[in-house]
Backbone bond lengths (Angstrom), bond angles and torsions (degrees), N, CA, C in turn:
res aa  C-N    CA-C-N  psi(-1)  N-CA   C-N-CA  omega(-1)  CA-C   N-CA-C  phi
1 M - - - 1.460 - - 1.508 112.70 -
2 R 1.309 117.68 134.42 1.446 119.80 -179.05 1.565 109.96 -73.04
3 V 1.295 114.88 137.87 1.457 120.98 178.56 1.521 108.31 -94.29
4 Y 1.355 115.41 124.34 1.471 122.50 -178.60 1.555 108.53 -103.15
5 L 1.351 113.11 142.27 1.431 119.17 171.93 1.512 111.34 -85.09
6 D 1.349 115.70 166.78 1.491 119.60 -171.73 1.484 111.48 -57.72
7 F 1.365 119.10 -40.07 1.430 121.49 -174.49 1.576 109.53 -78.59
8 E 1.326 116.53 -6.23 1.512 118.34 -179.82 1.501 112.40 -96.23
9 K 1.272 119.10 12.60 1.479 121.17 -176.93 1.574 113.41 -56.60
10 P 1.338 117.43 -43.95 1.491 116.27 176.97 1.552 112.25 -61.03
11 I 1.344 115.08 -36.19 1.449 119.68 178.81 1.537 109.13 -66.68
12 A 1.316 114.77 -41.65 1.507 119.76 -178.34 1.507 108.63 -61.27
13 E 1.323 118.59 -44.78 1.491 118.79 -178.98 1.458 112.24 -63.98
14 L 1.332 118.85 -37.45 1.460 121.51 179.34 1.507 111.12 -69.78
15 E 1.317 116.43 -43.85 1.496 118.76 -179.57 1.512 111.96 -67.90
16 N 1.339 117.72 -33.81 1.430 121.47 175.48 1.534 111.38 -62.80
17 S 1.363 114.58 -39.08 1.476 119.07 174.46 1.492 112.53 -62.63
18 I 1.322 115.33 -39.86 1.481 119.23 179.13 1.549 110.83 -64.34
19 R 1.338 115.01 -40.82 1.480 117.69 178.38 1.533 111.49 -66.17
20 E 1.268 117.40 -37.23 1.495 121.77 178.09 1.536 108.44 -62.45
21 L 1.350 116.99 -44.66 1.459 120.52 179.88 1.527 111.36 -66.59
22 E 1.333 116.12 -36.59 1.447 118.52 179.10 1.531 111.18 -63.61
23 R 1.380 115.54 -38.59 1.501 120.53 177.13 1.530 109.83 -64.13
24 T 1.328 114.25 -38.86 1.468 118.64 177.90 1.532 111.78 -63.17
25 A 1.312 114.74 -41.82 1.490 119.93 -179.68 1.472 111.89 -65.57
26 E 1.364 118.17 -26.21 1.477 119.88 -177.82 1.524 111.30 -65.32
27 G 1.393 115.36 -25.63 1.434 119.44 179.53 1.512 111.57 -70.69
28 G 1.353 119.87 -25.29 1.451 121.74 173.05 1.488 111.80 85.57
29 N 1.355 120.33 -1.60 1.458 121.30 -176.18 1.540 113.50 -89.82
30 V 1.307 114.79 -21.79 1.510 121.07 -174.90 1.503 107.91 -124.08
31 N 1.321 115.16 135.26 1.473 121.51 176.83 1.568 106.74 -93.27
32 V 1.351 113.49 109.07 1.463 117.88 -178.55 1.513 111.42 -121.10
33 A 1.337 115.71 19.54 1.465 120.56 -173.59 1.534 110.56 -62.63
34 D 1.306 117.69 -42.15 1.493 120.31 -177.78 1.536 109.44 -68.11
35 E 1.346 116.05 -40.43 1.515 117.37 -179.93 1.523 109.93 -68.37
36 L 1.318 117.98 -37.33 1.473 121.24 177.66 1.531 110.91 -61.48
37 T 1.363 114.17 -44.66 1.441 117.54 179.22 1.574 111.98 -61.26
38 R 1.272 113.14 -40.89 1.520 117.94 179.17 1.516 110.53 -64.66
39 L 1.345 118.73 -45.64 1.417 122.61 -177.27 1.558 111.73 -68.40
40 R 1.282 116.18 -36.91 1.463 120.68 177.19 1.502 111.39 -64.15
41 A 1.278 115.65 -42.73 1.505 120.32 179.10 1.548 108.42 -67.41
42 K 1.303 115.33 -38.70 1.502 118.03 177.79 1.533 112.50 -64.84
43 A 1.362 114.27 -41.09 1.478 118.85 178.56 1.537 112.08 -64.47
44 E 1.326 113.96 -41.80 1.491 117.48 179.03 1.518 110.93 -64.21
45 A 1.306 117.72 -39.56 1.466 121.69 178.87 1.502 109.80 -66.20
46 M 1.339 116.22 -39.77 1.480 119.50 179.92 1.530 110.74 -67.02
47 I 1.297 117.62 -41.92 1.477 120.38 178.77 1.554 109.65 -63.94
48 R 1.286 115.13 -42.37 1.441 118.33 179.60 1.563 111.99 -62.95
49 T 1.361 116.58 -39.34 1.421 120.30 175.84 1.541 114.27 -64.87
50 V 1.319 113.87 -47.70 1.460 120.59 -178.01 1.508 111.05 -62.25
51 Y 1.328 116.26 -49.78 1.465 121.49 -175.89 1.549 111.49 -77.36
52 G 1.284 116.08 -11.10 1.469 118.40 177.11 1.508 113.81 -82.74
53 K 1.302 117.04 -10.25 1.479 121.55 -179.23 1.523 112.17 -137.87
54 L 1.316 116.45 39.36 1.431 118.17 178.85 1.575 112.96 -68.16
55 E 1.295 117.38 139.88 1.443 121.85 174.85 1.521 109.34 -84.39
56 P 1.337 117.27 160.68 1.471 118.09 179.44 1.474 118.41 -49.92
57 W 1.372 115.56 -40.26 1.473 118.16 -179.73 1.544 111.38 -67.89
58 Q 1.357 115.12 -36.83 1.416 117.62 177.35 1.540 111.71 -68.26
59 K 1.304 118.78 -36.40 1.453 120.53 174.23 1.510 110.92 -63.96
60 T 1.341 117.28 -33.76 1.466 120.24 174.81 1.513 110.76 -60.55
61 Q 1.343 117.01 -42.38 1.451 117.84 178.07 1.518 113.67 -67.62
62 V 1.320 116.85 -35.12 1.471 120.14 175.80 1.565 108.69 -66.18
63 A 1.319 118.79 -43.09 1.408 120.45 -178.41 1.532 113.56 -62.47
64 R 1.382 114.40 -23.34 1.468 117.80 -179.13 1.515 111.79 -101.50
65 H 1.333 120.13 7.67 1.413 123.71 -174.54 1.531 108.82 -57.96
66 Q 1.378 115.60 135.88 1.480 119.35 -172.47 1.546 112.32 -67.37
67 D 1.313 116.97 -19.79 1.477 118.86 -178.03 1.525 113.20 -97.90
68 R 1.351 115.75 3.45 1.488 118.90 175.24 1.499 110.21 -64.47
69 P 1.338 118.11 144.01 1.470 116.36 -179.56 1.513 112.14 -62.07
70 H 1.365 113.76 140.19 1.448 120.78 176.98 1.508 112.09 -102.06
71 F 1.283 118.10 178.10 1.440 124.34 -176.02 1.501 109.74 -55.66
72 E 1.322 118.06 -43.59 1.464 121.03 179.70 1.495 113.00 -62.22
73 D 1.319 119.36 -28.86 1.431 123.34 174.07 1.540 112.03 -69.10
74 Y 1.310 116.19 -37.84 1.464 118.96 176.76 1.529 110.57 -70.83
75 I 1.302 117.30 -35.33 1.477 120.17 175.42 1.513 108.59 -63.54
76 G 1.305 117.75 -46.63 1.464 121.08 -176.22 1.502 111.79 -67.55
77 G 1.324 116.66 -34.25 1.464 119.95 -174.14 1.523 114.33 -91.51
78 L 1.329 117.91 -20.89 1.448 121.11 -174.07 1.506 117.06 -119.71
79 I 1.324 116.63 -31.91 1.460 121.12 -170.68 1.491 112.27 -101.60
80 E 1.335 117.93 115.58 1.462 122.85 176.33 1.548 109.46 -91.57
81 E 1.284 115.02 150.32 1.474 124.12 179.33 1.479 112.93 54.45
82 F 1.312 117.16 39.70 1.450 120.79 -176.20 1.492 110.15 -70.85
83 V 1.322 115.01 132.45 1.472 124.60 176.35 1.515 109.28 -122.47
84 A 1.318 117.06 110.55 1.461 122.10 -176.47 1.549 108.27 -71.77
85 L 1.311 114.97 139.82 1.483 122.46 177.48 1.538 107.94 -117.94
86 A 1.281 118.91 117.94 1.432 121.01 -172.09 1.557 113.38 -108.12
87 G 1.306 114.88 154.55 1.493 117.90 168.61 1.503 114.11 91.30
88 D 1.346 115.43 150.75 1.431 120.51 177.34 1.520 111.95 -100.95
89 R 1.332 116.22 0.00 1.496 122.50 -178.24 1.511 111.56 63.44
90 G 1.334 117.88 21.57 1.425 120.24 -179.14 1.541 113.03 -137.90
91 F 1.388 112.90 -38.40 1.483 116.48 -176.82 1.491 112.56 -136.88
92 A 1.360 116.32 -59.13 1.439 119.20 -175.33 1.505 112.42 -166.42
93 D 1.314 119.00 177.60 1.436 122.73 173.55 1.506 109.77 -99.59
94 D 1.343 117.55 123.25 1.462 123.15 -179.42 1.572 107.11 -101.96
95 T 1.330 116.11 114.09 1.452 120.85 -177.43 1.506 113.38 -80.29
96 A 1.307 117.73 -0.99 1.494 119.18 171.43 1.489 112.02 -66.56
97 I 1.326 114.11 -28.74 1.515 121.49 172.73 1.478 107.21 -115.78
98 V 1.324 117.00 128.97 1.446 124.79 179.39 1.520 107.33 -117.20
99 G 1.353 118.89 142.15 1.419 118.63 177.09 1.521 112.34 -156.14
100 G 1.305 115.82 167.28 1.468 119.47 178.32 1.477 111.86 168.52
101 L 1.330 116.19 -178.59 1.447 123.04 -178.15 1.517 108.51 -99.07
102 G 1.340 115.07 150.24 1.488 119.40 176.42 1.540 108.03 -171.72
103 R 1.277 115.23 -166.84 1.463 122.33 179.88 1.523 109.31 -124.68
104 L 1.355 116.33 125.90 1.409 123.37 173.81 1.517 109.08 -105.80
105 R 1.356 115.85 100.95 1.444 124.06 -179.73 1.572 109.51 52.63
106 G 1.332 112.55 49.45 1.481 121.33 173.26 1.477 113.83 90.68
107 R 1.368 121.13 -15.01 1.404 124.32 -178.80 1.505 111.73 -97.52
108 S 1.373 117.67 128.99 1.440 121.81 177.74 1.557 107.95 -67.14
109 V 1.377 112.56 134.84 1.505 116.52 -179.09 1.539 106.73 -143.30
110 M 1.346 113.34 154.01 1.484 117.81 166.29 1.509 104.69 -99.54
111 V 1.322 118.52 122.91 1.435 121.21 -174.92 1.548 107.92 -116.73
112 I 1.330 113.92 132.09 1.464 121.36 -176.51 1.547 108.19 -135.99
113 G 1.321 115.25 141.25 1.462 116.86 -179.94 1.520 114.48 -165.74
114 H 1.320 115.40 161.73 1.435 122.98 173.75 1.552 110.04 -79.50
115 E 1.336 115.37 135.80 1.484 118.84 175.00 1.521 106.69 -123.62
116 K 1.359 115.30 121.01 1.471 120.87 -178.29 1.532 111.32 -83.57
117 G 1.333 117.26 -27.24 1.445 119.74 -177.95 1.518 109.47 88.90
118 R 1.361 115.21 158.78 1.470 121.22 178.26 1.506 109.27 -124.44
119 G 1.328 117.07 144.87 1.462 121.02 -176.71 1.511 110.38 71.32
120 T 1.329 115.28 170.13 1.457 118.55 -177.84 1.505 113.80 -62.05
121 E 1.309 116.64 -47.27 1.479 121.79 -179.75 1.487 110.96 -60.44
122 G 1.346 118.44 -47.26 1.451 121.73 -178.00 1.490 112.93 -65.25
123 R 1.312 115.87 -39.42 1.498 118.33 179.16 1.515 113.20 -67.05
124 I 1.330 114.41 -38.68 1.511 117.11 177.68 1.550 108.21 -65.45
125 K 1.360 115.15 -45.52 1.468 118.82 178.12 1.510 114.59 -51.90
126 H 1.337 115.11 -46.08 1.444 122.25 -176.08 1.530 112.63 -97.04
127 N 1.274 118.45 7.74 1.429 125.83 177.42 1.510 110.99 50.04
128 F 1.346 117.36 42.23 1.456 122.33 177.34 1.491 113.96 55.42
129 G 1.358 117.98 25.21 1.407 123.32 177.23 1.550 113.58 77.06
130 M 1.331 115.99 14.58 1.499 120.99 179.31 1.497 109.12 -100.02
131 A 1.300 116.03 104.40 1.480 122.42 -173.19 1.517 111.97 -78.40
132 R 1.348 113.72 149.07 1.452 122.90 169.06 1.523 108.19 -94.73
133 P 1.360 118.01 174.42 1.471 119.55 -179.76 1.487 115.32 -50.90
134 E 1.343 116.73 -37.20 1.486 118.72 -178.12 1.505 111.69 -66.57
135 G 1.349 118.75 -22.92 1.430 121.92 175.59 1.519 111.72 -68.79
136 Y 1.341 115.23 -45.02 1.478 120.10 177.64 1.473 111.27 -70.00
137 R 1.297 119.20 -32.90 1.494 121.14 177.12 1.474 110.83 -70.97
138 K 1.318 116.71 -32.85 1.509 118.88 172.48 1.521 108.21 -64.46
139 A 1.284 120.09 -45.62 1.447 123.32 179.76 1.541 111.27 -57.96
140 I 1.336 115.29 -43.48 1.468 120.03 175.47 1.547 111.95 -59.60
141 R 1.313 114.94 -44.76 1.457 119.30 179.77 1.529 113.02 -59.87
142 L 1.367 115.42 -40.08 1.447 120.57 -178.80 1.512 110.13 -74.57
143 M 1.331 118.45 -36.72 1.503 118.17 178.04 1.514 110.97 -69.02
144 R 1.315 118.04 -36.44 1.445 120.81 174.82 1.526 112.32 -63.78
145 M 1.308 115.84 -40.12 1.487 120.94 177.65 1.519 108.03 -63.12
146 A 1.327 118.56 -46.54 1.455 121.09 178.31 1.518 111.65 -58.61
147 D 1.319 117.39 -40.58 1.433 121.71 179.83 1.524 111.56 -64.44
148 R 1.311 114.59 -39.43 1.456 120.55 179.45 1.509 113.09 -63.19
149 F 1.349 117.07 -39.73 1.400 123.36 -175.94 1.553 113.27 -99.63
150 R 1.347 116.17 9.37 1.446 123.24 176.51 1.544 113.84 57.31
151 V 1.325 112.61 46.09 1.465 122.01 179.81 1.513 108.97 -110.25
152 P 1.353 120.68 126.65 1.445 121.83 176.94 1.563 111.92 -60.97
153 V 1.323 112.86 153.26 1.505 119.31 179.94 1.510 108.91 -111.56
154 V 1.382 114.11 136.11 1.455 120.20 174.54 1.511 107.50 -124.01
155 T 1.357 118.25 126.56 1.459 119.73 179.22 1.523 111.27 -119.08
156 F 1.332 116.32 148.47 1.455 122.56 179.67 1.533 107.66 -121.78
157 I 1.341 117.43 120.05 1.428 122.59 -171.08 1.525 109.54 -103.82
158 D 1.349 115.13 128.35 1.466 118.54 -178.53 1.553 106.42 -167.00
159 T 1.361 113.45 80.17 1.470 118.01 -177.24 1.547 110.06 -149.87
160 P 1.333 119.76 140.83 1.441 121.14 171.59 1.499 112.70 -66.51
161 G 1.314 114.89 -19.37 1.487 119.46 -179.36 1.545 109.36 150.45
162 A 1.297 115.34 173.04 1.479 119.98 174.77 1.523 111.12 -66.80
163 Y 1.313 115.29 151.31 1.447 117.95 -177.30 1.578 110.38 -67.59
164 P 1.307 116.51 128.70 1.472 119.89 -173.67 1.548 116.60 -92.94
165 G 1.345 113.89 10.64 1.494 119.24 -173.01 1.541 111.80 -66.14
166 V 1.347 113.47 162.38 1.413 120.59 179.90 1.550 111.87 -62.21
167 D 1.377 116.41 -39.29 1.437 119.37 -178.78 1.574 111.24 -63.86
168 A 1.306 114.89 -36.19 1.469 118.15 178.20 1.502 112.43 -70.41
169 E 1.306 116.76 -37.33 1.492 120.19 175.09 1.476 109.64 -64.61
170 A 1.362 118.64 -38.78 1.411 122.00 -175.82 1.499 112.84 -68.15
171 R 1.354 116.57 -26.83 1.444 120.34 179.56 1.564 111.98 -97.85
172 G 1.351 117.75 12.91 1.415 120.20 170.57 1.528 115.26 88.73
173 Q 1.336 116.92 49.94 1.440 121.25 -178.70 1.530 114.06 -55.62
174 A 1.307 114.92 -50.98 1.488 120.39 -176.38 1.518 109.40 -63.82
175 E 1.319 117.37 -41.75 1.470 119.88 -178.34 1.531 109.55 -66.78
176 A 1.329 117.46 -37.76 1.487 119.21 -179.96 1.499 111.21 -66.83
177 I 1.349 118.66 -40.90 1.438 121.86 177.26 1.511 111.95 -63.09
178 A 1.333 115.30 -45.96 1.482 120.05 178.53 1.499 111.96 -59.48
179 R 1.352 116.78 -41.11 1.465 119.27 179.29 1.541 111.37 -69.26
180 A 1.332 116.80 -31.37 1.456 119.60 179.00 1.537 109.77 -69.52
181 I 1.325 114.97 -41.26 1.496 117.39 176.59 1.522 110.68 -61.85
182 D 1.334 115.71 -45.25 1.478 122.00 177.62 1.508 111.43 -57.05
183 C 1.326 115.76 -40.91 1.465 121.07 178.85 1.522 110.47 -64.16
184 C 1.328 117.43 -42.83 1.472 121.78 176.44 1.509 111.18 -55.44
185 L 1.327 116.21 -41.80 1.453 122.04 -173.85 1.548 110.60 -83.53
186 D 1.325 117.12 -9.83 1.446 121.29 -173.81 1.512 115.09 -101.70
187 I 1.308 117.71 -31.25 1.490 120.60 -176.00 1.532 109.60 -64.60
188 K 1.313 114.81 157.67 1.505 119.73 -175.54 1.491 111.37 -112.34
189 V 1.343 118.57 17.90 1.449 121.08 175.34 1.489 108.36 -109.12
190 P 1.374 118.24 159.41 1.464 120.90 178.32 1.499 109.95 -58.48
191 L 1.372 115.84 140.67 1.429 122.08 176.73 1.518 108.39 -133.07
192 V 1.333 115.76 119.22 1.521 120.99 178.92 1.543 105.13 -120.21
193 A 1.364 112.49 131.34 1.473 118.78 178.34 1.515 108.64 -115.85
194 A 1.330 116.51 147.75 1.462 120.35 179.56 1.552 104.44 -131.45
195 V 1.350 117.12 123.09 1.431 122.96 173.28 1.508 106.94 -88.54
196 V 1.310 118.35 106.14 1.484 122.87 -171.97 1.507 113.73 -102.90
197 G 1.339 117.67 -14.38 1.486 121.68 179.24 1.500 108.98 -143.02
198 E 1.337 112.36 -109.19 1.508 117.68 173.59 1.491 109.21 -92.53
199 G 1.312 117.93 138.45 1.447 124.09 166.47 1.509 108.54 -116.46
200 G 1.262 115.03 92.01 1.506 120.24 -173.53 1.532 115.55 -105.23
201 S 1.326 116.82 114.62 1.432 126.06 165.97 1.585 112.89 60.10
202 G 1.346 114.23 -150.39 1.424 119.08 -179.03 1.540 112.21 -66.38
203 G 1.351 116.47 -22.83 1.479 119.64 179.17 1.540 109.79 -65.27
204 A 1.314 116.00 -24.13 1.493 118.01 177.72 1.511 112.51 -89.29
205 I 1.350 116.57 -48.87 1.444 121.37 -175.22 1.553 111.25 -65.46
206 A 1.350 116.92 -18.99 1.437 120.37 -179.33 1.560 112.01 -59.28
207 I 1.315 117.04 -29.22 1.467 120.72 176.97 1.527 109.64 -123.26
208 G 1.332 115.89 21.17 1.484 118.94 -174.17 1.511 115.21 -120.49
209 A 1.366 118.90 1.94 1.459 120.35 179.03 1.505 109.96 -81.22
210 A 1.304 115.97 75.49 1.418 124.24 -167.13 1.545 115.60 -110.69
211 D 1.336 116.83 165.65 1.454 122.56 174.61 1.549 108.68 -60.92
212 R 1.300 115.99 -43.35 1.415 122.10 179.26 1.529 109.86 -130.94
213 V 1.309 117.01 128.49 1.487 121.22 178.15 1.498 107.47 -115.06
214 L 1.315 117.83 115.68 1.467 125.38 179.18 1.494 107.93 -103.20
215 M 1.304 116.05 156.75 1.461 121.65 -177.82 1.498 111.55 -147.31
216 L 1.290 116.59 127.52 1.481 117.32 174.27 1.533 110.61 -67.72
217 E 1.341 111.47 151.05 1.431 121.67 -170.95 1.512 116.45 -49.29
218 H 1.372 115.84 -40.94 1.445 122.47 -175.66 1.536 111.02 -109.12
219 A 1.311 118.26 12.22 1.474 119.89 171.60 1.490 111.51 -74.79
220 I 1.329 120.02 169.51 1.390 125.92 178.22 1.556 110.75 -130.09
221 Y 1.323 117.35 152.31 1.485 119.84 -176.86 1.537 104.54 -151.25
222 S 1.347 116.74 123.32 1.423 118.67 -176.92 1.516 113.25 -160.54
223 V 1.292 115.68 165.95 1.492 123.27 -177.35 1.520 110.48 -69.09
224 A 1.295 116.84 -25.32 1.493 122.26 176.95 1.506 108.90 -156.99
225 S 1.290 116.39 158.63 1.451 119.82 178.61 1.504 109.03 -65.67
226 P 1.369 120.37 153.74 1.443 119.81 176.05 1.505 113.94 -56.09
227 E 1.332 115.49 -38.16 1.479 118.37 -178.89 1.512 110.90 -65.56
228 A 1.348 117.26 -40.63 1.486 120.18 179.99 1.480 110.07 -66.81
229 C 1.333 116.71 -42.35 1.463 120.02 177.80 1.498 112.41 -60.98
230 A 1.343 118.03 -41.23 1.444 122.97 179.00 1.534 110.69 -64.02
231 S 1.314 115.37 -39.53 1.450 120.05 179.81 1.552 110.94 -65.22
232 I 1.305 114.14 -39.55 1.512 120.07 -175.89 1.547 106.53 -72.79
233 L 1.323 119.38 -48.89 1.431 120.49 -170.41 1.557 114.30 -83.47
234 W 1.311 116.01 -37.58 1.488 119.51 -174.64 1.519 112.85 -119.84
235 H 1.305 115.95 -5.22 1.492 118.05 -178.05 1.516 112.19 57.02
236 A 1.341 115.62 33.13 1.421 119.24 -178.14 1.567 109.39 -148.66
237 S 1.285 116.19 121.68 1.502 119.15 -177.42 1.495 112.66 -68.76
238 D 1.361 116.67 -23.84 1.461 118.67 -178.21 1.500 114.49 -73.86
239 K 1.354 116.00 -1.69 1.470 122.85 176.87 1.534 109.93 -91.29
240 A 1.355 118.28 5.78 1.479 119.47 -177.88 1.505 113.58 -57.89
241 P 1.330 120.52 -35.94 1.499 118.57 176.27 1.511 110.94 -62.22
242 D 1.347 118.97 -40.37 1.451 121.30 178.57 1.557 111.11 -64.67
243 A 1.334 114.58 -39.10 1.453 121.07 179.18 1.528 108.77 -64.35
244 A 1.317 118.23 -41.42 1.499 121.39 -178.69 1.536 109.74 -61.50
245 E 1.331 113.15 -37.00 1.523 117.11 -178.92 1.545 107.18 -71.71
246 A 1.317 119.46 -41.42 1.465 120.35 -175.07 1.514 111.48 -72.98
247 L 1.319 117.79 -31.38 1.472 122.08 -178.10 1.493 115.09 -70.09
248 K 1.326 117.97 -20.56 1.421 122.73 -173.65 1.516 112.55 57.48
249 V 1.324 113.11 60.77 1.516 119.33 -171.68 1.480 113.05 -85.66
250 T 1.331 120.61 -13.99 1.453 121.00 -171.12 1.508 113.33 -81.88
251 A 1.341 113.49 159.76 1.488 118.68 -177.94 1.533 112.53 -61.28
252 A 1.338 115.92 -37.04 1.478 118.72 -178.45 1.520 109.49 -65.48
253 D 1.333 117.37 -43.19 1.470 120.09 178.11 1.511 110.73 -63.04
254 L 1.286 119.25 -42.41 1.438 123.01 -173.71 1.543 112.18 -72.26
255 L 1.353 113.53 -32.30 1.479 116.68 177.70 1.546 107.62 -71.15
256 R 1.297 116.85 -39.26 1.472 118.34 177.04 1.460 112.64 -63.18
257 L 1.335 118.55 -36.94 1.450 124.57 -178.00 1.549 112.54 -79.69
258 G 1.338 116.21 -9.70 1.476 119.41 179.75 1.480 115.82 81.24
259 V 1.408 116.37 16.33 1.444 119.73 179.82 1.544 110.94 -82.47
260 I 1.324 116.33 -32.83 1.446 120.92 175.78 1.574 109.27 -116.72
261 D 1.337 116.25 168.73 1.432 121.43 -175.00 1.500 112.53 -109.25
262 E 1.356 120.42 -25.50 1.456 119.12 -178.09 1.563 106.92 -157.56
263 I 1.351 112.36 144.49 1.462 120.68 171.03 1.504 109.77 -97.87
264 V 1.305 117.50 125.40 1.499 121.06 175.52 1.512 107.75 -94.93
265 P 1.387 117.38 115.94 1.459 121.15 -179.07 1.534 112.16 -58.17
266 E 1.329 115.86 145.55 1.442 118.80 174.16 1.539 111.45 -106.47
267 P 1.327 117.32 156.67 1.461 120.23 179.00 1.540 109.69 -56.31
268 L 1.325 118.78 156.71 1.418 123.46 179.06 1.557 109.19 -54.86
269 G 1.339 116.90 125.57 1.470 120.21 -178.84 1.482 113.61 90.23
270 G 1.312 120.63 3.18 1.441 123.35 173.28 1.542 112.50 98.10
271 A 1.342 113.61 161.45 1.461 121.46 -176.36 1.506 113.39 -57.18
272 H 1.375 118.34 -30.91 1.445 122.59 -175.58 1.543 110.28 -68.79
273 R 1.301 119.42 -15.15 1.466 122.24 178.97 1.508 111.70 -86.31
274 A 1.284 116.49 -24.04 1.515 118.86 -176.18 1.518 106.63 -150.18
275 A 1.341 116.30 77.19 1.401 121.89 -172.89 1.541 111.75 -64.20
276 E 1.340 117.20 -43.64 1.448 121.84 -176.10 1.533 110.60 -63.81
277 D 1.343 115.99 -41.14 1.473 119.34 177.97 1.533 110.67 -63.05
278 T 1.355 115.63 -37.61 1.465 119.14 179.91 1.501 112.40 -65.57
279 V 1.334 113.83 -45.46 1.463 120.01 179.79 1.566 109.18 -58.44
280 R 1.285 115.91 -42.13 1.482 120.69 -178.45 1.508 110.09 -67.82
281 S 1.342 119.13 -38.57 1.455 120.37 179.61 1.522 111.81 -67.11
282 V 1.343 116.03 -40.78 1.464 120.46 177.96 1.554 108.34 -63.66
283 G 1.333 117.53 -43.99 1.428 120.52 179.88 1.508 111.53 -60.01
284 D 1.394 117.56 -40.11 1.485 119.73 178.10 1.543 110.00 -63.29
285 A 1.280 117.83 -42.55 1.505 118.98 -176.58 1.524 109.38 -72.04
286 V 1.299 120.49 -39.49 1.451 120.81 179.24 1.550 110.62 -64.80
287 G 1.337 114.10 -45.73 1.450 117.05 177.92 1.502 113.89 -60.42
288 R 1.292 118.36 -39.14 1.484 122.71 178.73 1.575 109.91 -61.53
289 H 1.312 113.58 -45.27 1.499 115.92 -179.51 1.511 113.07 -69.04
290 L 1.331 117.19 -36.14 1.494 118.87 175.17 1.517 110.30 -62.16
291 D 1.324 115.97 -39.53 1.497 119.31 177.45 1.521 110.18 -60.49
292 Q 1.318 117.98 -41.68 1.446 121.95 -178.53 1.545 112.45 -68.67
293 L 1.323 116.17 -30.33 1.464 120.64 -177.87 1.535 112.53 -88.59
294 A 1.310 118.51 -20.70 1.430 123.92 179.78 1.508 113.88 -55.45
295 G 1.283 117.33 137.66 1.459 123.00 175.43 1.559 115.75 80.83
296 Q 1.301 115.99 1.72 1.468 117.61 177.74 1.486 110.35 -74.35
297 D 1.351 117.35 151.18 1.446 121.56 176.05 1.509 109.01 -59.90
298 P 1.368 116.75 129.44 1.497 120.72 -176.93 1.516 114.89 -56.40
299 N 1.324 115.32 -44.84 1.471 119.70 -179.65 1.498 111.82 -66.12
300 A 1.355 116.60 -41.28 1.443 120.09 178.91 1.512 111.25 -67.11
301 L 1.339 116.19 -36.51 1.499 120.50 177.98 1.524 109.97 -61.59
302 R 1.322 116.31 -46.88 1.439 121.94 -179.44 1.564 110.71 -60.49
303 E 1.309 115.04 -46.16 1.474 121.83 179.46 1.541 111.26 -60.69
304 Q 1.303 115.82 -44.63 1.458 120.37 -179.37 1.577 110.40 -62.44
305 R 1.304 114.20 -38.65 1.460 118.65 179.90 1.519 112.22 -66.62
306 R 1.292 115.32 -45.29 1.477 122.34 178.29 1.551 108.18 -61.57
307 R 1.343 117.97 -47.54 1.416 119.97 -178.94 1.519 113.66 -61.95
308 K 1.322 113.70 -35.88 1.486 119.36 179.81 1.524 110.60 -57.25
309 F 1.337 117.01 -44.75 1.452 121.31 -176.85 1.520 110.23 -80.46
310 L 1.260 120.43 -31.55 1.477 120.74 174.95 1.456 113.49 -67.84
311 D 1.332 117.75 -31.70 1.484 122.52 -179.07 1.497 111.63 -84.90
312 M 1.343 118.54 -10.62 1.460 118.89 -173.98 1.518 113.80 -63.73
313 G 1.329 114.31 129.63 1.486 118.00 -179.56 1.521 114.33 97.83
314 R 1.336 116.59 -14.97 1.426 116.97 177.87 1.495 113.66 -74.08
315 G 1.321 114.71 138.18 1.485 118.10 179.47 1.497 114.08 83.54
316 I 1.313 119.05 4.55 1.482 122.17 -179.17 1.543 109.32 -88.96
């Protein structure tokens, strides 16, 4: 069963009517072809209208949709011969961040990303995509390995933020994130990041300080989640929609501000309606940017990446 968001209720009612008519048509006694055609056209128009004017809080809901493609879907759909590499060689393996070597359309890549997990068991296993220090230290290890063997790095960002638990703080959460950002800015191989769901706080930028930052049309990217921002500013969680507006979390806002480099369009009605098409579109965009970055002088590439982030925000 398709899961509908609150603002999709009119769409849900129309699509439920379509399904009822389809079941009626299966009996073969009633010709409903013309009515089905009319309702399908009406549903498509409604989806186009609703998704053409989403507010930031609504985009936040879309970015968190449970059926949106996860990192494992991108691995399965884009990466051939994937070999997972586990552990930070210091404490443990954090499954909130998954990484390994593989081939993206014939090109060897080191791919790293947040995995939120599906279902109760999967979400607990992957800690809802909220990494502990060992997750970021694993990412550092894999980026350094890629740098050593001259393999480009591709990252997929989808996290509400780094795990804020006492155990993570005790093991140096802030230091691990800072070192991961420093590693992103230090390696001399191409680095392309794609924000495919939530891009929350330091947990996102830790693997997102890239040569090119791509973002799906209905993904979000911010310094804090709307709920956290509302709690800090207004001490009220019901102010999250206002916070989402103020934070400028949408892809359109961030492209205008120069925080990201490209918006990857989503299928009509969001990535959760056509996961395979979304994965393919992201793969096309990532591959194109890797082609553009290939062959550049390593030192110049690193300097351009550093300058990009140092200059961010100037002139706004």
